[in-house]
Structure formats: C-alpha cells, structure tokens
C-alpha positions in Angstrom: 11.8 5.7 5.6 12.7 7.3 8.9 10.9 10.1 10.6 13.2 13.2 10.8 12.8 15.6 13.7 10.0 18.0 13.3 11.0 21.5 12.4 8.9 24.5 11.5 9.3 25.6 7.9 11.3 28.9 8.0 9.4 30.2 4.9 6.0 29.7 6.5 4.0 32.9 7.2 2.0 31.1 9.9 2.2 33.2 13.1 3.9 31.7 16.0 2.3 30.6 19.2 3.0 34.0 20.8 0.6 35.7 18.4 -2.6 36.1 20.3 -4.7 36.4 17.1 -3.3 33.2 15.8 -3.9 31.4 19.1 -7.5 32.6 19.2 -8.1 31.6 15.6 -6.7 28.1 16.2 -8.8 27.8 19.3 -11.8 28.5 17.2 -10.8 25.8 14.7 -10.4 23.3 17.5 -13.8 24.3 19.0 -15.5 24.0 15.6 -14.1 20.6 14.9 -15.1 19.4 18.4 -18.6 20.8 18.1 -19.1 19.5 14.6 -18.1 15.9 15.3 -21.6 14.6 16.1 -23.1 16.0 12.9 -20.0 14.8 10.9 -20.5 11.2 12.2 -24.2 11.4 11.4 -23.4 12.5 7.8 -20.8 9.8 7.5 -23.4 7.2 8.6 -25.8 8.4 6.0 -23.1 7.9 3.3 -22.3 4.4 4.6 -26.0 3.5 4.2 -25.6 3.9 0.4 -24.1 0.8 -1.1 -22.0 2.6 -3.7 -20.1 -0.3 -5.1 -18.6 0.8 -8.4 -17.9 -2.6 -9.9 -19.7 -3.4 -13.1 -21.8 -6.2 -11.6 -23.4 -3.8 -9.1 -26.2 -1.2 -9.3 -24.7 2.0 -10.8 -27.7 3.9 -9.5 -26.3 3.5 -5.9 -23.1 5.2 -7.0 -25.1 8.0 -8.6 -27.1 8.4 -5.4 -23.9 8.5 -3.3 -22.5 11.3 -5.7 -25.7 13.3 -5.1 -25.3 13.0 -1.3 -21.7 14.1 -1.4 -22.4 17.0 -3.7 -25.2 18.1 -1.3 -22.8 18.0 1.7 -20.2 20.1 -0.2 -22.9 22.6 -1.3 -24.1 22.8 2.3 -20.8 24.1 3.6 -21.4 27.4 1.7 -17.7 27.5 0.9 -17.6 26.9 -2.8 -18.2 28.9 -5.9 -19.4 25.9 -7.8 -20.2 22.2 -7.0 -20.8 19.8 -9.9 -21.4 16.1 -10.5 -19.3 15.2 -13.6 -18.3 12.1 -15.5 -15.4 11.5 -17.8 -15.0 9.1 -20.7 -13.1 5.8 -20.3 -10.2 5.7 -22.7 -11.0 6.7 -26.2 -14.4 5.2 -26.3 -17.9 6.5 -25.6 -18.4 4.8 -22.2 -18.4 7.1 -19.3 -16.9 6.5 -15.9 -18.7 6.6 -12.6 -19.9 10.1 -11.3 -17.4 12.2 -9.5 -17.9 15.5 -7.6 -15.9 18.6 -8.4 -16.2 21.7 -6.1 -14.1 24.8 -6.5 -13.4 28.1 -4.8 -10.9 30.6 -6.3 -7.9 31.7 -4.3 -7.7 35.4 -3.4 -4.9 37.8 -2.3 -2.1 35.6 -3.4 -3.0 32.6 -1.2 -2.3 29.0 -2.4 -4.9 26.5 -3.7 -5.4 23.1 -2.1 -6.9 20.2 -3.9 -8.7 17.7 -1.6 -9.1 14.2 -2.9 -11.1 11.2 -1.6 -13.5 8.6 -3.2 -17.1 7.8 -2.4 -17.3 4.4 -4.0 -16.7 1.3 -1.9 -15.6 -2.4 -2.2 -18.3 -5.1 -2.4 -19.3 -6.3 1.0 -18.5 -9.9 0.4 -20.6 -12.5 2.3 -23.0 -10.9 4.7 -22.5 -13.9 7.2 -18.9 -12.8 7.6 -20.0 -9.5 9.1 -20.9 -9.1 12.8 -23.2 -6.2 11.8 -25.0 -5.4 8.6 -22.4 -4.0 6.2 -24.5 -1.0 5.0 -26.1 -0.2 8.4 -23.5 1.9 10.2 -23.1 0.7 13.8 -21.2 2.2 16.7 -19.6 -0.4 19.0 -17.2 1.1 21.6 -14.9 3.6 19.9 -15.5 2.3 16.4 -18.1 2.9 13.6 -18.6 -0.3 11.6 -19.8 -0.5 8.0 -18.5 -0.8 4.4 -16.9 2.4 3.5 -16.9 3.7 7.1 -13.1 4.0 6.8 -12.3 3.5 3.1 -13.0 6.1 2.0 -16.2 7.8 3.0 -14.4 8.9 6.2 -11.9 10.6 3.9 -14.8 12.4 2.2 -16.2 13.5 5.5 -12.7 14.6 6.7 -12.7 17.1 3.9 -16.2 18.2 4.4 -15.7 18.7 8.2 -12.4 20.5 7.8 -13.9 22.9 5.3 -16.8 23.5 7.7 -14.4 24.2 10.5 -12.4 26.6 8.3 -15.5 28.5 7.3 -16.8 28.7 10.9 -13.5 29.8 12.4 -12.4 32.3 9.7 -15.8 33.4 8.4 -16.5 33.7 4.7 -13.6 36.0 4.1 -10.9 33.3 4.0 -8.6 33.6 1.0 -7.4 30.0 0.5 -8.3 28.5 -2.8 -10.0 25.1 -2.7 -10.7 22.4 -5.1 -12.4 19.2 -4.1 -12.4 16.0 -6.2 -14.4 13.1 -4.9 -13.9 10.2 -7.2 -16.6 7.5 -7.8 -14.5 4.6 -9.2 -11.3 4.3 -7.2 -12.2 0.8 -6.0 -12.8 -0.4 -9.6 -9.6 0.9 -11.2 -10.1 4.7 -11.7 -10.6 4.0 -15.4 -11.7 7.5 -16.3 -9.3 9.2 -13.9 -6.7 10.3 -16.5 -9.3 11.8 -18.8 -11.0 13.5 -15.8 -7.7 15.3 -15.0 -7.2 16.4 -18.6 -10.8 17.6 -19.0 -10.7 19.6 -15.7 -7.1 20.5 -15.5 -7.7 24.2 -14.8 -10.3 23.6 -12.1 -8.0 21.0 -10.4 -4.8 23.0 -10.6 -3.3 23.4 -7.1 -0.2 24.2 -5.1 -0.9 21.3 -2.6 -2.8 18.1 -3.1 -4.2 16.2 -0.1 -5.1 12.6 -0.8 -7.1 11.3 2.2 -7.0 7.6 1.5 -4.3 6.0 3.6 -3.4 4.8 7.2 -2.0 6.0 10.4 0.7 4.3 12.4 -1.5 3.3 15.3 -4.4 4.7 17.4 -2.1 7.3 19.0 0.4 8.1 16.3 -0.3 10.0 13.0 1.4 9.1 9.8 2.2 10.7 6.5 2.5 8.2 3.7 5.6 8.7 1.7 5.8 5.5 -0.3 3.3 3.4 -2.2 3.8 0.2 -4.2 2.4 -0.1 -7.7 0.3 -2.9 -9.0 -0.1 -5.3 -11.9 -3.2 -7.4 -12.1 -4.4 -9.8 -14.8 -6.4 -12.9 -15.5 -4.3 -16.0 -16.2 -5.9 -19.0 -18.0 -4.2 -22.4 -18.3 -5.6 -25.0 -20.8 -4.4 -28.5 -21.3 -7.4 -30.4 -22.9 -9.9 -29.7 -25.6 -12.6 -31.0 -23.3 -13.0 -32.6 -19.8 -12.0 -36.3 -19.6 -12.6 -39.1 -17.1 -10.0 -38.8 -14.4 -9.9 -42.6 -13.9 -9.5 -43.4 -17.5 -6.8 -40.9 -18.3 -5.4 -39.6 -15.0 -1.7 -40.4 -14.6 -0.9 -39.9 -18.2 -2.7 -36.6 -19.1 -2.0 -33.3 -17.3 -5.2 -31.6 -16.2 -5.3 -27.8 -16.1 -5.4 -27.7 -12.3 -2.2 -29.6 -12.1 -0.5 -27.3 -14.7 -1.9 -24.2 -12.9 -0.6 -25.3 -9.5 2.8 -26.1 -10.9 3.0 -22.8 -12.8 1.9 -20.7 -9.8 4.4 -22.4 -7.6 7.3 -21.0 -9.7 6.3 -17.4 -8.7 7.8 -17.8 -5.2 11.0 -18.9 -3.7 10.9 -21.6 -0.9 10.8 -18.8 1.8 7.8 -17.2 0.2 9.6 -14.3 -1.4 8.9 -13.4 -5.0 11.0 -15.5 -7.4 10.4 -13.6 -10.7 13.5 -12.3 -12.5 13.1 -8.6 -13.4 10.9 -7.5 -10.4 13.0 -5.0 -8.5 13.3 -3.9 -4.8 13.5 -0.4 -3.3 16.3 0.3 -0.8 14.7 2.2 2.0 15.0 2.4 5.8 12.1 1.2 7.9 11.1 1.9 11.5 10.9 -0.9 14.1 8.1 -3.4 13.6 8.3 -6.8 15.0 6.6 -10.2 14.2 4.2 -9.9 17.2 2.8 -6.7 15.7 2.5 -8.3 12.3 0.7 -11.3 13.8 -1.8 -9.1 15.6 -2.5 -6.6 12.7 -2.7 -9.3 10.0 -4.5 -11.9 12.1 -1.8 -14.5 11.4 -2.9 -17.9 12.8 -0.8 -19.7 15.5 1.9 -21.7 13.8 1.8 -19.9 10.5 5.1 -18.2 9.7 5.6 -15.0 7.9 7.1 -15.2 4.4 10.0 -13.3 2.7 13.3 -11.9 3.9 14.6 -8.7 5.2 12.8 -6.5 7.8 9.1 -7.1 7.9 8.2 -3.6 6.7 10.7 -3.8 3.9 8.8 -6.8 2.6 5.5 -4.8 2.8 6.7 -1.4 1.6 9.8 -1.9 -0.6 9.6 -5.4 -2.2 7.2 -6.9 -4.7 4.5 -9.4 -3.8 2.3 -11.7 -5.8 -1.1 -13.0 -4.7 -3.7 -15.1 -6.3 -6.9 -13.3 -5.4 -9.5 -15.4 -7.2 -9.9 -18.7 -9.0 -12.5 -20.1 -11.4 -12.5 -23.9 -11.2 -15.1 -26.6 -10.4 -16.4 -26.0 -6.9 -16.0 -28.7 -4.3 -19.8 -29.2 -4.1 -20.0 -29.8 -7.9 -16.7 -31.7 -8.3 -16.9 -34.7 -10.6 -14.3 -37.3 -11.4 -13.0 -35.4 -14.4 -9.7 -33.8 -15.6 -10.4 -30.1 -15.9 -9.6 -28.8 -19.4 -9.0 -25.2 -18.2 -8.5 -23.2 -15.0 -8.5 -19.4 -14.6 -7.1 -17.3 -11.8 -6.8 -13.6 -11.0 -3.2 -12.6 -10.2 -2.4 -9.4 -8.2 1.2 -8.3 -8.0 2.4 -5.3 -6.0 5.4 -3.5 -7.4 8.2 -1.9 -5.4 8.7 1.9 -5.6 11.1 2.8 -8.4 9.9 0.3 -11.0 7.5 1.1 -13.8 4.5 -1.1 -13.8 4.8 -1.7 -17.5 8.3 -3.2 -17.0 7.0 -5.3 -14.1 4.2 -6.7 -16.3 6.6 -7.7 -19.0 8.7 -9.5 -16.4 5.7 -11.4 -15.1 4.5 -12.3 -18.6 7.9 -13.6 -19.6 8.2 -15.7 -16.5 4.8 -17.3 -16.9 5.3 -18.1 -20.6 8.8 -19.5 -19.9 7.6 -21.7 -17.1 4.4 -23.2 -18.4 4.6 -26.9 -17.5 3.8 -29.8 -19.8 3.5 -27.5 -22.8 0.2 -26.1 -21.3 -1.4 -23.2 -23.2 -1.6 -20.0 -21.3 -3.5 -16.8 -21.9 -3.1 -13.5 -20.1 -5.8 -10.8 -20.4 -7.8 -8.2 -18.5 -4.5 -6.5 -17.6 -4.4 -3.5 -15.3 -1.3 -1.6 -14.2 -0.5 1.3 -11.8 2.8 2.9 -11.1 4.3 3.1 -7.6 5.1 6.4 -6.0 7.6 8.0 -3.7 6.7 11.4 -2.1 9.2 14.3 -2.2 9.3 15.2 1.5 11.5 18.3 1.1 8.7 20.8 0.4 7.1 23.3 2.8 3.7 21.5 2.6 5.1 18.4 4.2 6.5 20.5 7.0 3.2 22.2 7.5 1.3 18.9 7.4 3.6 17.3 10.0 3.3 20.3 12.3 -0.5 20.1 12.0 -0.4 16.4 12.8 1.7 16.9 15.9 -0.5 19.6 17.2 -3.8 17.7 16.5 -2.6 14.4 17.9 -0.1 15.4 20.5 2.4 13.0 19.0 5.2 13.2 16.5 4.1 11.9 13.1 5.8 8.9 11.4 6.8 8.9 7.7 5.6 5.5 6.5 5.3 3.4 3.4 2.2 1.4 2.5 2.1 -1.9 0.8 -1.0 -1.0 -1.1 -1.3 1.1 -4.2 -2.9 4.4 -5.2 -1.9 4.3 -8.9 -3.6 7.5 -9.9 -1.1 9.5 -7.8 1.3 9.0 -10.7 -1.3 10.7 -13.0 -1.5 13.6 -10.5 2.3 14.0 -10.7 2.2 13.9 -14.5 -0.5 16.5 -14.9 0.4 18.8 -12.0 4.2 18.4 -11.7 4.6 21.5 -9.5 2.1 20.5 -6.9 3.2 19.1 -3.5 1.4 15.9 -2.7 0.3 14.9 0.9 -1.0 11.3 1.4 -2.9 11.3 4.6 -5.4 9.0 6.2 -8.2 8.3 8.6 -7.6 4.6 9.0 -5.6 2.6 11.6 -4.2 -0.9 11.6 -7.5 -2.4 12.8 -9.7 -0.7 10.2 -9.9 -3.8 8.0 -10.5 -1.8 4.8 -11.8 -4.1 2.0 -12.5 -6.8 4.5 -15.6 -7.9 6.5 -16.2 -5.8 9.6 -14.5 -2.7 8.2 -14.5 0.1 10.8 -13.4 3.6 11.7 -11.9 4.5 15.1 -13.8 7.7 16.0 -10.9 9.1 18.0 -8.5 8.7 15.1 -11.1 10.3 12.8 -11.5 13.3 15.0 -7.8 13.9 15.2 -7.5 13.5 11.4 -10.2 16.1 10.9 -8.5 18.5 13.3 -5.2 17.9 11.5 -6.7 18.9 8.1 -8.6 21.9 9.6 -5.4 23.2 11.2 -3.5 22.7 8.0 -6.1 24.6 5.9 -6.3 27.4 8.4 -2.5 27.8 8.4 -2.3 27.7 4.6 -4.9 30.5 4.5 -2.3 32.7 6.1 0.5 31.7 3.7 1.5 33.2 0.4 1.5 31.0 -2.7 4.9 30.3 -4.1 
C-alpha cells in the first residue's frame, strides 16, 4: 500500500491559498485548536477517570456514567440539533447493548454530511502492578498522557469534540456542514448491538463521509490514513481426553492428558517458521513501505535473541497475511498443580484474517483444521465464536484527497497510506448500510501508545495535530457541495 503523491482534488470547492478569506478562516481554525488544547486535555482526563470497561464481568454503571459525560461534552459544543444516549438490542433477543451517544445537525445549503465515529468504552486494565501509574488516574509524564483509554479511544472521542468546537468558533453558528456523531459504548467487547444500531438509526447516521477515529499514525512526525484492516475470528477451544482427572504416576505414559493433546493440536496451526499453517486461510497481495527488523523490535518490545516469525516483508506479515494467537488458557495454575492428568483444557484462540477473505470462510477453514488434526482421538469443542470481516478502503474518492491534504497541512509532513494488523469489524457493517459513503479511518495513536496494554498513553503532540487535521477537514468540507 504505497503512498501516492499528494494532489488537490480538482472537484473540491475549497478556495486556494491565495484566497484571503480562506486563509483568514483557516488561521482562526488553527488558533481555536491551539487555544482549546488545555481544556480538551482536561476533558479527556475526566473521561479517562471513568473506568468504562464494557465487558460483562465489569460494572455497567461505569459505562453508563461515561456515556453521560460524553453526551454532556457534545451538548456543550452548542453545535447539534439533538444529542441522545441510546441503546440497541443485541441480535433478536431482549438484551440491550451498552449505551451509545448519537448527536445530529442537519446539513444546509447543499453541504455534505459527515459522520464522526469513536468509542467511549475501554479494555480492562489488567494487573495494576504492571502499570507505572494508576490506570484510571490520568498522568502526564513528558509529552504523554498515561491512562487506560487515554489513546484508545477516548482521545478519538475528544478529537471529534475538539474539532467541532474549533469549527463552531472559527465559522460561527452559521456553518452549513451536516454532522452526525456516533460514540459507541461496546467496541472493546465486540460491538454486539452495532448492526441493529445502524438499522434503527439509519436516517440519523446517513452521511457522505464517515470518519472513524480509532487507528494509528506512522510515527510521531508522520500522519497516516489507514486503508487496510484485517478481519478476525475468535473462539473458545476445549480439548477433552478423560472422564475425570487421574493420577499422573499411575497412568502417565499410557494415557494422553488434555494438556498434551492441546499442545499437540495447537502446534499444527503454524509452520516451523511461525507462519500460519492452516489450509484455506488466504493472503492479500499488497505493496508495503519500508519497515525493518530494528523498527519491529523497538515497537513490539521483542526481547534480545527472540526472532520474528513468518515470511515476506515484515509489514506484509502484519497487514496482509493471517495470524493465529492463543490469548488465554484455562488449566490448573502452577500454584495449584497436583500430580494429575488433566481431563480437559480450554483456550481462547484469536485469528486475524487477511483482507479479501470473508471471516465466515476463515472460520470454516480453522474449524476443519482443528477437527482433522485432533491427536489421540481427543474430543474437541468449539464455541463462543465471534467473527468480523476485513476491510480495504477505496482511496479514489474526493474525501480521501481532502483528508490527506488536511493531514499534510496540520502535520507539515506527507501522510502515509498504511494497513493495520488489527481489526475494526463494524466497518463492514458501515459499508453494507451506507454503500455510498466514503470512509476515512484516522487515528490519534502512535507506535508507542500501547493500546490494550499496561501503560497505555497518548502523545500530546500527535493528539493536537490529529485534532487540527479533523478541524481543517470539517472546515473545508463546509465549503464544499455534496455530490
């Protein structure tokens, strides 16, 4: 995925740099962003203090409190006709998803409508002792703000809030751009009500351009537009070999325990070089920019002597090929280990799927492989399956050109088109429901943000440039006719 030379979109109605009114307007946008950064960081810090973990085992009231705080921030801009906290059903049942925020402002005088997406829920913090600061007490150290959700994705929420504030301050209340803001409350727990939410609020969410602020930048000095995302397949795998635990001394050597069977089965998922060895999982043929092993070692914290896995360019392994990871295991702990043969072992498997393959097809390939390779006749069960399709962005539209130009102007550097090894499965739902919308996947993170990990942080310089990018983009789209 190479980065073509930046060119201005010939269809854009944005005035050129020789237009004094345009220059003055954009100077006001820049001044507004700069002047608003202290209050924006303060508001972000307040959001970080709310432990809005959306997983079922955590307090749902914290997610509700976070939703109220975000709604208050959007109402406080004065830009919207309506701001609501809403919930949608999960599947066909009565259970409702976590609270989301929906804010709308109708377009006027033929201007386009922009949908701004982010999420206010966060990952669990993990073990507090792995954090250098308290995970839900935002702490500034140097150029970074530390805390769970400081980057992923409460910074995305505040990028939207701050850019709307700047738009309103620079243009006054007479701007004509249509706005819809959707701040989800369950992205980190699978977006289980997302599809129903889109269907229930299709008219309110309809837009010409969708900005998803939930991705990365190339580095601290270089912005990026994400144009490729892997899909995902996750499931629980249980292996059983015995009706009950048996004495390891009495029967070991003749009876296969479940741990042995699980280890043997999991080892079949990879080739000797660590690349995925499952027939039926495909790869995407795409170009990648330069990225060497030293950079990988630094960004991934690879220990000395540990070698990378896979084949091909490093970025092709991350962006364009599948991966399989065991992310959790239920088995006797070391502290409680007894001399017994385990009758069953359960693991959580997370597979990332290359762009171009349907997640449903990938799951069938994985299921077939596991059933065909179960050792010693072990019984296997697969349940709690979750899938999300990969995504490739159409970069030919005018919105991509406008976004790149805004990035270049805000950062003072040419943006990179990049893939991401992670997944944002709901983008496929956005494409399905709004096929005519142009989708921009932007981000406030950098390679050191450590999203989902202990010591998650946001680089404040990157954040300010991300806010300025979005504010310039919105300001320019306010002077463009909808197509």
